[in-house]
All heavy atoms as an XYZ file, in Angstrom:
846
protein
N     -96.564    137.560     84.881
C     -97.752    137.987     84.192
C     -97.322    139.005     83.147
O     -96.588    139.924     83.429
C     -98.741    138.590     85.192
C    -100.012    139.071     84.560
S    -101.182    139.810     85.707
C    -101.531    138.486     86.783
N     -97.836    138.832     81.933
C     -97.448    139.743     80.855
C     -98.185    141.066     80.987
O     -99.214    141.166     81.634
C     -97.766    139.095     79.504
O     -99.159    139.018     79.336
N     -97.639    142.084     80.328
C     -98.277    143.409     80.392
C     -99.619    143.401     79.698
O    -100.530    144.111     80.104
C     -97.362    144.483     79.778
O     -97.028    144.097     78.451
C     -96.127    144.688     80.604
N     -99.795    142.584     78.662
C    -101.098    142.516     77.992
C    -102.149    141.922     78.921
O    -103.300    142.356     78.923
C    -101.004    141.720     76.693
O    -100.615    140.392     76.968
N    -101.766    140.932     79.733
C    -102.705    140.350     80.692
C    -103.106    141.371     81.740
O    -104.266    141.467     82.118
C    -102.088    139.135     81.396
O    -101.817    138.122     80.470
N    -102.130    142.154     82.194
C    -102.421    143.180     83.197
C    -103.376    144.222     82.611
O    -104.302    144.665     83.263
C    -101.122    143.824     83.703
C    -100.338    142.797     84.516
C    -101.421    145.062     84.554
C     -98.966    143.247     84.927
N    -103.178    144.596     81.332
C    -104.073    145.564     80.693
C    -105.494    145.031     80.613
O    -106.457    145.757     80.837
C    -103.564    145.894     79.291
C    -102.478    146.923     79.283
C    -102.177    147.418     77.874
N    -100.763    147.668     77.787
C     -99.917    147.074     76.965
N    -100.355    146.219     76.090
N     -98.641    147.360     76.969
N    -105.636    143.730     80.297
C    -106.972    143.125     80.223
C    -107.633    143.161     81.593
O    -108.794    143.544     81.724
C    -106.890    141.675     79.697
C    -108.219    140.965     79.858
C    -106.437    141.671     78.253
N    -106.893    142.775     82.631
C    -107.449    142.797     83.986
C    -107.774    144.226     84.413
O    -108.799    144.478     85.027
C    -106.499    142.152     84.989
C    -106.442    140.662     84.872
C    -105.231    140.014     84.618
C    -107.582    139.879     85.023
C    -105.174    138.631     84.504
C    -107.527    138.500     84.905
C    -106.331    137.882     84.648
O    -106.272    136.536     84.549
N    -106.941    145.170     84.086
C    -107.172    146.564     84.469
C    -108.401    147.114     83.761
O    -109.218    147.815     84.362
C    -105.947    147.408     84.160
N    -108.583    146.805     82.474
C    -109.760    147.305     81.758
C    -111.030    146.655     82.283
O    -112.081    147.275     82.325
C    -109.623    147.061     80.257
O    -109.616    145.674     79.992
N    -110.937    145.412     82.731
C    -112.079    144.749     83.344
C    -112.413    145.407     84.670
O    -113.578    145.570     85.017
C    -111.783    143.252     83.558
O    -111.418    142.675     82.311
C    -112.989    142.525     84.117
N    -111.412    145.806     85.421
C    -111.608    146.429     86.731
C    -112.337    147.765     86.642
O    -113.017    148.159     87.576
C    -110.274    146.631     87.449
S    -109.637    145.102     88.144
N    -112.188    148.458     85.530
C    -112.847    149.749     85.384
C    -114.354    149.588     85.500
O    -115.038    150.438     86.052
C    -112.463    150.398     84.026
C    -113.304    151.623     83.738
C    -110.992    150.734     84.022
N    -114.879    148.455     85.044
C    -116.315    148.229     85.069
C    -116.789    147.544     86.346
O    -117.965    147.266     86.489
C    -116.704    147.362     83.875
C    -116.495    148.073     82.543
C    -116.796    147.153     81.425
N    -115.819    146.059     81.432
C    -115.153    145.650     80.377
N    -115.349    146.211     79.227
N    -114.291    144.676     80.467
N    -115.913    147.234     87.279
C    -116.273    146.490     88.483
C    -116.156    147.374     89.720
O    -115.559    148.446     89.671
C    -115.341    145.279     88.644
C    -115.355    144.334     87.467
S    -114.085    143.086     87.601
C    -114.776    142.043     88.842
N    -116.720    146.858     90.818
C    -116.544    147.571     92.079
C    -115.091    147.429     92.526
O    -114.366    146.551     92.065
C    -117.479    146.997     93.142
O    -117.052    145.703     93.504
N    -114.653    148.291     93.429
C    -113.249    148.264     93.854
C    -112.909    146.962     94.573
O    -111.822    146.423     94.402
C    -112.943    149.465     94.738
O    -113.779    149.458     95.876
N    -113.836    146.429     95.375
C    -113.562    145.176     96.091
C    -113.395    144.020     95.109
O    -112.492    143.204     95.242
C    -114.684    144.880     97.075
N    -114.267    143.965     94.109
C    -114.163    142.904     93.111
C    -112.888    143.055     92.298
O    -112.246    142.076     91.943
C    -115.387    142.919     92.210
N    -112.499    144.287     92.026
C    -111.278    144.557     91.274
C    -110.050    144.070     92.044
O    -109.166    143.436     91.485
C    -111.173    146.049     90.973
S    -109.725    146.474     89.994
N    -110.005    144.370     93.327
C    -108.875    143.939     94.156
C    -108.807    142.414     94.181
O    -107.731    141.823     94.044
C    -108.993    144.518     95.582
C    -108.009    143.863     96.525
C    -108.795    146.020     95.555
N    -109.958    141.766     94.324
C    -110.001    140.304     94.352
C    -109.534    139.725     93.020
O    -108.747    138.777     92.991
C    -111.415    139.829     94.680
C    -111.606    138.326     94.770
C    -110.751    137.754     95.904
C    -113.052    138.000     94.995
N    -109.990    140.304     91.914
C    -109.586    139.822     90.599
C    -108.078    139.955     90.393
O    -107.410    139.020     89.957
C    -110.335    140.585     89.502
C    -109.946    140.234     88.072
C    -110.391    138.817     87.750
C    -110.554    141.211     87.101
N    -107.522    141.106     90.718
C    -106.082    141.308     90.536
C    -105.259    140.426     91.474
O    -104.221    139.904     91.085
C    -105.731    142.781     90.719
C    -106.205    143.702     89.592
C    -105.909    145.147     89.939
C    -105.568    143.320     88.274
N    -105.728    140.247     92.707
C    -105.002    139.388     93.645
C    -105.001    137.951     93.153
O    -103.986    137.254     93.211
C    -105.621    139.483     95.027
N    -106.143    137.491     92.645
C    -106.229    136.123     92.126
C    -105.338    135.959     90.906
O    -104.626    134.962     90.783
C    -107.689    135.797     91.771
O    -108.502    136.008     92.909
C    -107.840    134.371     91.302
N    -105.365    136.925     90.008
C    -104.535    136.846     88.805
C    -103.057    136.853     89.159
O    -102.261    136.109     88.586
C    -104.865    138.018     87.882
N    -102.677    137.672     90.123
C    -101.278    137.746     90.547
C    -100.841    136.430     91.180
O     -99.766    135.912     90.895
C    -101.076    138.904     91.536
O    -101.524    140.102     90.909
C     -99.622    139.048     91.916
N    -101.697    135.882     92.057
C    -101.352    134.620     92.713
C    -101.202    133.515     91.679
O    -100.284    132.715     91.728
C    -102.430    134.239     93.732
C    -102.097    132.996     94.520
S    -103.326    132.597     95.771
C    -104.647    131.996     94.765
N    -102.125    133.492     90.693
C    -102.049    132.472     89.660
C    -100.775    132.636     88.832
O    -100.102    131.665     88.497
C    -103.280    132.553     88.757
C    -103.267    131.545     87.660
N    -103.391    130.205     87.882
C    -103.119    131.698     86.318
C    -103.327    129.561     86.729
N    -103.170    130.453     85.764
N    -100.424    133.860     88.515
C     -99.215    134.107     87.722
C     -97.964    133.739     88.502
O     -97.009    133.220     87.948
C     -99.166    135.565     87.296
N     -97.975    133.996     89.818
C     -96.807    133.664     90.630
C     -96.647    132.158     90.751
O     -95.542    131.643     90.722
C     -96.935    134.296     92.013
C     -96.747    135.789     92.001
C     -97.049    136.412     93.349
O     -97.555    135.762     94.247
N     -96.735    137.692     93.477
N     -97.762    131.462     90.935
C     -97.676    130.011     91.061
C     -97.195    129.428     89.744
O     -96.262    128.645     89.701
C     -99.020    129.421     91.448
N     -97.878    129.817     88.651
C     -97.434    129.434     87.332
C     -97.391    127.944     87.064
O     -96.799    127.522     86.099
N     -97.992    127.147     87.904
C     -97.945    125.713     87.715
C     -99.301    125.229     87.242
O    -100.288    125.342     87.955
C     -97.557    125.009     89.014
C     -97.356    123.524     88.841
C     -96.934    122.861     90.144
O     -96.896    123.487     91.175
N     -96.642    121.590     90.089
N     -99.363    124.721     86.024
C    -100.583    124.180     85.466
C    -100.342    122.720     85.137
O     -99.447    122.399     84.358
C    -100.998    124.948     84.201
O    -101.174    126.322     84.540
C    -102.284    124.402     83.634
N    -101.154    121.872     85.719
C    -101.036    120.432     85.456
C    -101.976    120.077     84.318
O    -103.126    120.495     84.298
C    -101.379    119.637     86.702
C    -100.369    119.874     87.799
C    -100.639    119.027     88.991
N     -99.634    119.332     90.012
C     -99.756    119.022     91.267
N    -100.823    118.401     91.703
N     -98.813    119.331     92.123
N    -101.478    119.273     83.385
C    -102.269    118.860     82.230
C    -102.237    117.354     82.105
O    -101.423    116.672     82.735
C    -101.726    119.497     80.940
O    -100.368    119.080     80.774
C    -101.799    121.004     80.983
N    -103.121    116.830     81.269
C    -103.152    115.396     81.005
C    -103.448    114.595     82.262
O    -104.210    115.012     83.125
N    -102.823    113.442     82.385
C    -103.059    112.567     83.536
C    -102.541    113.171     84.832
O    -103.005    112.843     85.911
C    -102.423    111.189     83.297
C    -103.132    110.384     82.216
C    -104.600    110.170     82.524
O    -104.974    109.761     83.606
N    -105.450    110.480     81.544
N    -101.596    114.083     84.761
C    -101.077    114.734     85.968
C    -102.128    115.638     86.615
O    -102.022    115.972     87.791
C     -99.828    115.545     85.631
N    -103.150    116.032     85.837
C    -104.204    116.885     86.388
C    -105.158    116.097     87.279
O    -105.850    116.659     88.109
C    -104.975    117.549     85.260
N    -105.208    114.791     87.100
C    -106.056    113.937     87.919
C    -105.241    113.483     89.118
O    -104.339    112.659     88.995
C    -106.514    112.697     87.134
C    -107.422    113.022     85.988
C    -106.927    113.155     84.707
C    -108.774    113.202     86.194
C    -107.753    113.449     83.650
C    -109.619    113.504     85.141
C    -109.100    113.625     83.865
N    -105.535    114.032     90.288
C    -104.798    113.608     91.478
C    -105.698    113.707     92.692
O    -106.784    114.249     92.633
C    -103.514    114.419     91.665
C    -103.794    115.905     91.763
O    -104.889    116.333     92.034
N    -102.768    116.690     91.547
N    -105.226    113.187     93.788
C    -105.995    113.196     95.022
C    -105.786    114.465     95.823
O    -105.045    115.369     95.431
N    -106.449    114.505     96.955
C    -106.390    115.694     97.807
C    -104.986    115.965     98.336
O    -104.629    117.103     98.606
C    -107.360    115.562     98.976
C    -106.928    114.542     99.994
C    -106.179    114.934    101.096
C    -107.244    113.210     99.862
C    -105.758    114.007    102.026
C    -106.838    112.286    100.798
C    -106.109    112.682    101.879
O    -105.694    111.766    102.794
N    -104.172    114.933     98.472
C    -102.842    115.118     99.056
C    -101.914    115.926     98.145
O    -100.910    116.452     98.604
C    -102.219    113.764     99.364
O    -102.031    113.030     98.166
N    -102.240    116.029     96.862
C    -101.387    116.757     95.923
C    -101.956    118.122     95.558
O    -101.445    118.791     94.677
C    -101.182    115.927     94.666
C    -100.440    114.643     94.936
C    -100.308    113.793     93.695
O    -100.891    114.074     92.668
N     -99.522    112.737     93.788
N    -103.029    118.542     96.230
C    -103.589    119.856     95.952
C    -102.820    120.918     96.714
O    -102.357    120.684     97.819
C    -105.063    119.892     96.343
C    -105.906    118.981     95.488
C    -107.358    119.007     95.896
O    -107.728    119.664     96.854
N    -108.177    118.280     95.171
N    -102.691    122.090     96.103
C    -101.967    123.192     96.720
C    -102.503    124.506     96.166
O    -102.983    124.554     95.034
C    -100.475    123.070     96.429
N    -102.411    125.571     96.939
C    -102.855    126.870     96.440
C    -102.046    127.295     95.221
O    -100.832    127.100     95.169
C    -102.589    127.816     97.616
C    -102.472    126.946     98.813
C    -101.958    125.627     98.326
N    -102.736    127.864     94.256
C    -102.054    128.378     93.081
C    -101.784    127.369     91.989
O    -101.323    127.727     90.922
N    -102.060    126.105     92.224
C    -101.848    125.084     91.207
C    -103.149    124.944     90.426
O    -104.204    124.719     91.003
C    -101.458    123.733     91.830
C    -101.317    122.670     90.755
C    -100.167    123.865     92.603
N    -103.075    125.108     89.127
C    -104.276    124.977     88.311
C    -104.187    123.721     87.461
O    -103.119    123.131     87.304
C    -104.458    126.217     87.435
O    -103.365    126.347     86.563
N    -105.327    123.351     86.913
C    -105.405    122.151     86.086
C    -106.077    122.503     84.774
O    -107.020    123.287     84.752
C    -106.199    121.073     86.797
C    -105.431    120.480     87.940
C    -106.362    119.898     88.984
N    -105.598    119.384     90.108
C    -105.083    120.140     91.050
N    -105.243    121.431     91.016
N    -104.397    119.622     92.036
N    -105.610    121.915     83.700
C    -106.242    122.104     82.400
C    -106.601    120.729     81.855
O    -105.727    119.922     81.559
C    -105.311    122.824     81.427
C    -105.951    123.026     80.079
C    -105.043    123.745     79.117
C    -105.744    123.858     77.782
N    -104.869    124.441     76.778
N    -107.908    120.485     81.768
C    -108.398    119.216     81.248
C    -109.050    119.449     79.897
O    -109.790    120.413     79.717
C    -109.419    118.600     82.201
C    -108.903    118.244     83.590
C    -110.044    117.819     84.479
C    -107.868    117.158     83.501
N    -108.776    118.563     78.977
C    -109.413    118.622     77.668
C    -110.223    117.352     77.475
O    -110.111    116.396     78.260
C    -108.366    118.749     76.552
O    -107.568    117.557     76.546
C    -107.482    119.971     76.732
N    -111.017    117.330     76.442
C    -111.820    116.146     76.132
C    -110.920    114.927     75.955
O    -111.251    113.831     76.362
C    -112.662    116.380     74.860
C    -113.634    117.534     75.059
C    -113.403    115.133     74.434
C    -114.712    117.284     76.072
N    -109.757    115.121     75.382
C    -108.831    114.010     75.145
C    -108.325    113.405     76.456
O    -107.936    112.240     76.488
C    -107.655    114.483     74.301
N    -108.334    114.178     77.542
C    -107.860    113.676     78.830
C    -108.872    112.762     79.507
O    -108.512    111.979     80.380
C    -107.540    114.833     79.777
C    -106.444    115.728     79.238
O    -105.540    115.200     78.562
O    -106.501    116.936     79.494
N    -110.139    112.893     79.150
C    -111.188    112.107     79.790
C    -111.255    110.711     79.197
O    -110.947    110.511     78.023
C    -112.537    112.811     79.618
C    -112.617    114.222     80.188
C    -113.948    114.856     79.819
C    -112.434    114.204     81.689
N    -111.682    109.710     79.991
C    -111.816    108.363     79.433
C    -112.945    108.324     78.398
O    -113.896    109.098     78.471
C    -112.145    107.487     80.644
C    -112.562    108.414     81.718
C    -112.003    109.752     81.410
N    -112.821    107.446     77.437
C    -113.848    107.289     76.412
C    -115.143    106.788     77.076
O    -115.087    106.074     78.077
C    -113.404    106.274     75.353
C    -112.109    106.634     74.654
C    -112.310    107.774     73.700
C    -111.019    108.073     72.962
N    -110.820    109.450     72.691
N    -116.295    107.130     76.520
C    -117.547    106.624     77.092
C    -117.575    105.098     77.091
O    -117.151    104.460     76.124
C    -118.617    107.179     76.152
C    -117.990    108.376     75.525
C    -116.530    108.050     75.430
N    -118.056    104.543     78.168
C    -118.183    103.092     78.367
C    -116.832    102.370     78.369
O    -116.763    101.179     78.156
C    -119.114    102.467     77.320
C    -120.433    103.170     77.228
C    -120.751    103.964     76.137
C    -121.356    103.066     78.268
C    -121.951    104.625     76.069
C    -122.558    103.733     78.199
C    -122.861    104.509     77.098
O    -124.050    105.160     77.031
N    -115.745    103.099     78.613
C    -114.423    102.471     78.659
C    -114.236    101.678     79.943
O    -113.436    100.752     79.994
C    -113.329    103.525     78.532
N    -114.960    102.043     80.984
C    -114.863    101.328     82.249
C    -116.207    100.692     82.569
O    -117.261    101.149     82.117
C    -114.471    102.285     83.392
O    -115.450    103.315     83.477
C    -113.104    102.899     83.149
N    -116.154     99.654     83.357
C    -117.376     98.936     83.729
C    -118.205     99.783     84.702
O    -117.664    100.461     85.568
C    -116.988     97.611     84.397
C    -118.162     96.722     84.691
C    -117.721     95.385     85.263
O    -116.601     94.943     84.978
O    -118.523     94.807     86.023
N    -119.506     99.759     84.517
C    -120.397    100.500     85.406
C    -120.377     99.883     86.809
O    -120.092     98.702     86.982
C    -121.815    100.492     84.854
N    -120.677    100.699     87.784
C    -120.668    100.249     89.173
C    -122.100    100.110     89.664
O    -122.938    100.970     89.426
C    -119.904    101.265     90.060
C    -119.943    100.856     91.510
C    -118.478    101.392     89.580
N    -122.374     99.011     90.329
C    -123.694     98.795     90.912
C    -123.505     98.423     92.374
O    -123.509     97.257     92.740
C    -124.438     97.696     90.162
C    -125.853     97.500     90.701
O    -126.368     98.422     91.359
O    -126.440     96.429     90.460
N    -123.271     99.425     93.182
C    -123.083     99.167     94.608
C    -124.015    100.067     95.419
O    -123.592    100.808     96.286
C    -121.622     99.344     95.018
C    -121.116    100.746     94.765
O    -121.783    101.552     94.134
N    -119.932    101.047     95.251
N    -125.284    100.013     95.081
C    -126.275    100.831     95.758
C    -126.470    100.391     97.203
O    -125.934     99.380     97.661
N    -127.272    101.143     97.945
C    -127.487    100.824     99.357
C    -128.328     99.567     99.530
O    -129.130     99.213     98.669
C    -128.234    102.055     99.878
C    -128.922    102.603     98.679
C    -128.021    102.322     97.528
N    -128.113     98.910    100.624
C    -128.908     97.734    100.981
C    -129.610     98.013    102.294
O    -129.066     98.652    103.187
C    -128.000     96.504    101.145
C    -127.308     96.100     99.851
C    -126.373     94.921    100.064
O    -126.423     94.287    101.143
O    -125.593     94.633     99.154
N    -130.841     97.523    102.405
C    -131.609     97.728    103.624
C    -131.163     96.712    104.674
O    -131.063     95.520    104.389
C    -133.107     97.556    103.352
C    -133.948     97.775    104.547
N    -134.150     99.026    105.084
C    -134.615     96.910    105.336
C    -134.908     98.921    106.152
N    -135.217     97.646    106.329
N    -130.869     97.192    105.855
C    -130.540     96.294    106.963
C    -131.473     96.609    108.120
O    -131.960     97.732    108.266
C    -129.066     96.429    107.420
C    -128.778     97.861    107.871
C    -128.110     96.029    106.303
C    -127.446     98.003    108.554
N    -131.746     95.607    108.917
C    -132.639     95.793    110.058
C    -131.931     96.594    111.151
O    -130.725     96.473    111.354
C    -133.071     94.438    110.594
N    -132.711     97.417    111.857
C    -132.152     98.207    112.957
C    -131.953     97.285    114.152
O    -132.861     96.554    114.537
C    -133.110     99.338    113.327
C    -132.613    100.183    114.484
C    -133.539    101.342    114.786
N    -134.929    101.000    114.963
C    -135.472    100.624    116.130
N    -134.741    100.528    117.199
N    -136.749    100.344    116.194
N    -130.789     97.303    114.749
C    -130.589     96.495    115.957
C    -131.560     96.934    117.064
O    -131.916     98.111    117.162
C    -129.140     96.787    116.359
C    -128.496     97.296    115.118
C    -129.564     97.983    114.334
N    -131.992     96.005    117.886
C    -132.994     96.279    118.921
C    -132.519     97.342    119.911
O    -133.325     98.115    120.427
C    -133.360     94.996    119.647
N    -131.229     97.395    120.179
C    -130.723     98.338    121.178
C    -130.207     99.645    120.562
O    -129.575    100.443    121.236
C    -129.622     97.679    122.006
C    -128.432     97.256    121.154
O    -128.569     97.205    119.921
O    -127.371     96.990    121.724
N    -130.503     99.878    119.292
C    -130.023    101.088    118.623
C    -131.052    102.205    118.760
O    -132.070    102.218    118.081
C    -129.751    100.802    117.149
N    -130.796    103.144    119.673
C    -131.660    104.293    119.880
C    -130.795    105.540    119.933
O    -129.676    105.496    120.449
C    -132.443    104.173    121.195
C    -133.550    103.177    121.082
C    -133.512    101.868    121.476
C    -134.838    103.389    120.522
N    -134.690    101.258    121.199
C    -135.540    102.170    120.606
C    -135.466    104.484    119.946
C    -136.829    102.021    120.144
C    -136.762    104.326    119.492
C    -137.430    103.116    119.590
N    -131.304    106.647    119.410
C    -130.528    107.889    119.499
C    -130.272    108.270    120.950
O    -131.129    108.066    121.812
C    -131.418    108.925    118.818
C    -132.357    108.136    117.978
C    -132.547    106.834    118.678
N    -129.099    108.821    121.213
C    -128.782    109.284    122.567
C    -129.276    110.720    122.708
O    -129.229    111.507    121.764
C    -127.280    109.208    122.811
C    -126.794    107.776    122.808
C    -125.331    107.701    123.115
C    -124.971    106.327    123.370
N    -124.313    105.456    122.771
N    -129.750    111.061    123.879
C    -130.284    112.393    124.103
C    -129.828    112.933    125.449
O    -129.176    112.213    126.219
C    -131.824    112.366    124.006
O    -132.317    113.682    124.138
C    -132.419    111.491    125.070
N    -130.142    114.162    125.720
C    -129.763    114.785    126.980
C    -130.578    114.215    128.132
O    -131.708    113.747    127.935
C    -129.996    116.293    126.891
C    -129.164    117.031    125.857
C    -129.653    118.467    125.735
C    -127.705    116.999    126.227
N    -130.060    114.261    129.347
C    -130.832    113.801    130.503
C    -132.134    114.595    130.612
O    -132.180    115.800    130.383
C    -129.909    114.089    131.699
C    -128.540    114.181    131.115
C    -128.714    114.685    129.723
N    -133.210    113.895    130.937
C    -134.515    114.531    131.055
C    -135.351    114.419    129.790
O    -136.537    114.734    129.796
N    -134.755    114.001    128.688
C    -135.484    113.804    127.439
C    -135.533    112.320    127.147
O    -134.705    111.544    127.626
C    -134.789    114.523    126.278
C    -134.836    116.014    126.385
C    -133.850    116.706    127.065
C    -135.867    116.720    125.798
C    -133.889    118.083    127.158
C    -135.920    118.101    125.879
C    -134.931    118.785    126.569
N    -136.510    111.881    126.322
C    -136.541    110.477    125.929
C    -136.904    110.372    124.458
O    -137.527    111.273    123.883
C    -137.501    109.680    126.793
C    -138.961    109.944    126.562
C    -139.796    109.050    127.460
C    -141.285    109.250    127.158
N    -142.099    108.355    127.931
N    -136.500    109.283    123.850
C    -136.746    109.028    122.440
C    -137.710    107.868    122.338
O    -137.519    106.839    122.975
C    -135.428    108.689    121.702
C    -135.691    108.357    120.252
C    -134.443    109.828    121.829
N    -138.778    108.058    121.550
C    -139.753    106.987    121.328
C    -139.950    106.804    119.834
O    -139.778    107.740    119.057
C    -141.102    107.339    121.974
C    -141.063    107.406    123.477
C    -142.423    107.769    124.057
O    -143.333    108.140    123.277
O    -142.563    107.694    125.275
N    -140.342    105.607    119.447
C    -140.600    105.336    118.040
C    -141.966    105.905    117.681
O    -142.964    105.640    118.348
C    -140.561    103.832    117.778
C    -140.584    103.501    116.323
C    -140.182    102.068    116.058
O    -139.850    101.328    116.966
N    -140.207    101.689    114.818
N    -142.020    106.687    116.626
C    -143.239    107.394    116.238
C    -144.079    106.572    115.265
O    -145.289    106.550    115.344
C    -142.864    108.740    115.628
C    -144.040    109.583    115.200
C    -144.839    110.212    116.135
C    -144.344    109.734    113.855
C    -145.912    110.980    115.748
C    -145.411    110.513    113.455
C    -146.193    111.129    114.405
O    -147.252    111.894    114.021
N    -143.435    105.900    114.311
C    -144.166    105.129    113.308
C    -143.322    103.953    112.850
O    -142.095    103.995    112.892
C    -144.518    106.008    112.118
N    -143.986    102.898    112.419
C    -143.304    101.723    111.857
C    -144.046    101.296    110.600
O    -145.169    101.725    110.348
C    -143.289    100.544    112.855
O    -144.629    100.179    113.161
C    -142.530    100.890    114.111
N    -143.412    100.436    109.819
C    -144.060     99.857    108.646
C    -144.280    100.820    107.497
O    -145.172    100.608    106.676
N    -143.512    101.874    107.408
C    -143.663    102.816    106.310
C    -143.008    102.250    105.056
O    -141.877    101.781    105.090
C    -143.026    104.160    106.679
C    -143.599    104.853    107.914
C    -142.774    106.076    108.249
C    -145.047    105.207    107.715
N    -143.743    102.283    103.947
C    -143.205    101.729    102.698
C    -142.184    102.652    102.053
O    -141.183    102.208    101.520
C    -144.337    101.467    101.699
C    -145.245    100.336    102.154
O    -144.765     99.443    102.880
O    -146.433    100.362    101.781
N    -142.455    103.946    102.064
C    -141.553    104.907    101.448
C    -141.519    106.157    102.319
O    -142.196    107.134    102.031
C    -142.016    105.233    100.025
C    -140.966    105.986     99.256
O    -139.923    106.339     99.791
N    -141.242    106.252     97.982
N    -140.728    106.156    103.368
C    -140.778    107.267    104.322
C    -140.296    108.602    103.759
O    -140.508    109.623    104.369
C    -139.885    106.802    105.461
C    -138.971    105.816    104.834
C    -139.760    105.153    103.755
N    -139.678    108.614    102.593
C    -139.175    109.880    102.045
C    -140.185    110.523    101.096
O    -139.932    111.564    100.537
C    -137.857    109.648    101.323
C    -136.794    109.225    102.274
C    -135.484    109.046    101.596
N    -134.506    108.599    102.580
C    -133.280    108.294    102.317
N    -132.851    108.369    101.085
N    -132.458    107.894    103.250
N    -141.348    109.903    100.913
C    -142.386    110.455    100.057
C    -143.225    111.428    100.872
O    -143.746    111.087    101.932
C    -143.257    109.339     99.504
C    -144.396    109.750     98.585
C    -143.842    110.373     97.317
C    -145.251    108.553     98.251
N    -143.362    112.653    100.395
C    -144.127    113.673    101.110
C    -145.428    113.897    100.353
O    -145.431    114.126     99.154
C    -143.326    114.986    101.210
C    -142.033    114.753    101.985
C    -144.172    116.078    101.846
C    -141.118    115.939    101.986
N    -146.524    113.815    101.072
C    -147.831    114.062    100.482
C    -148.489    115.215    101.194
O    -148.302    115.400    102.384
C    -148.714    112.822    100.565
C    -148.137    111.662     99.783
C    -149.182    110.644     99.501
N    -148.556    109.514     98.862
C    -148.913    109.071     97.680
N    -149.888    109.657     97.034
N    -148.314    108.043     97.158
N    -149.277    115.959    100.477
C    -150.002    117.078    101.051
C    -151.485    116.724    101.118
O    -152.053    116.238    100.126
C    -149.814    118.337    100.193
O    -148.421    118.579    100.037
C    -150.479    119.535    100.813
N    -152.115    116.962    102.256
C    -153.536    116.702    102.418
C    -154.342    117.702    101.589
O    -153.850    118.792    101.288
C    -153.918    116.784    103.884
N    -155.582    117.359    101.233
C    -156.398    118.294    100.442
C    -156.582    119.661    101.104
O    -156.725    120.671    100.416
C    -157.750    117.568    100.316
C    -157.432    116.140    100.510
C    -156.269    116.087    101.444
N    -156.546    119.716    102.431
C    -156.732    120.991    103.106
C    -155.405    121.734    103.328
O    -155.350    122.709    104.056
C    -157.454    120.796    104.431
C    -156.669    119.943    105.410
O    -155.619    119.418    105.067
N    -157.198    119.787    106.594
N    -154.333    121.234    102.736
C    -153.073    121.940    102.810
C    -152.149    121.406    103.831
O    -151.088    121.806    104.056
């Protein structure tokens, strides 16, 4: 970490609480020690290549052009519930079906009286 960077962090710390200052300096130090920044296509990776202190720099040029890939249409499909599919519960409790034939069960309506 350069001395100019440390001065910037130190001047920022003057205006912050001590806990936030310690966190800021610790993060800056860890980032400077790691010193590894992935750019371009190397910045796009899976979870197996993630590590503490590794940063990524993405620019507009790194992103695919709009409509460069085919859109995906793999939405959910409704399937019937098997007859023997019931939630399991603790002994002494039972599960019963409360309602059937609902057209849109995720729609919430409020009665006129609240």
